[in-house]
C-alpha positions, 0 to 999 in steps of 0.5 A: 483448550486453554492449555493448547493456546499456551503451548503455541509459541510466537515466531521468532523476531527474525522470522517475523522480520523475514515475513515483513520483508517478504510482504514488502517485496511481494507488494512492490512486485505486484504494484509494479505489475498492476501499474504496468498492466494498467499503463500498457492495456488499460490507460482509460482506467488510469485516466478515470482514477486520475480524474477521481484523484484530481479534487484531492490533488487540488486540495493538497495544492491549496493547502500548500499555497495557504499554509506553507511559507513562501520559500517552501512553497516553491519546492513543494509545488513541483511534487504535486503538479497535476500529473505527478501528484495524481500518479503519486497518490494513485500509486500510494493508494494502490500500494496500500490496497495491495499490501492490505490485501496481501496481509489479510491473505497471509494472516488468513493462511497462517490462521488456517494453517495454525488451526489445521496443524495444531488440532488435537 
């Protein structure tokens, strides 16, 4: 069993980069599809998510108001308004969840394929 593990080679760097690019592209497409679906057909779900993210948005706004110098505050305020801040946070969290899910699926399929094809 130990000899079989030693014979298994890691994929090349180019293949690993290609896998990461594929994961990124698939993540972007899936997040876009999910957000478009929610925006078109489940707007109440988006409202629910945004309402749950409101305390986090307010905490970020308070952090900007108390910790940053005055000349920087003005530039940052526009980025974390109620609408844009919640939408940005939602899309970041959705992207993280989709990417984590895809990564787990890719790893599971890769491990399963490796177990099936490297049997002796």
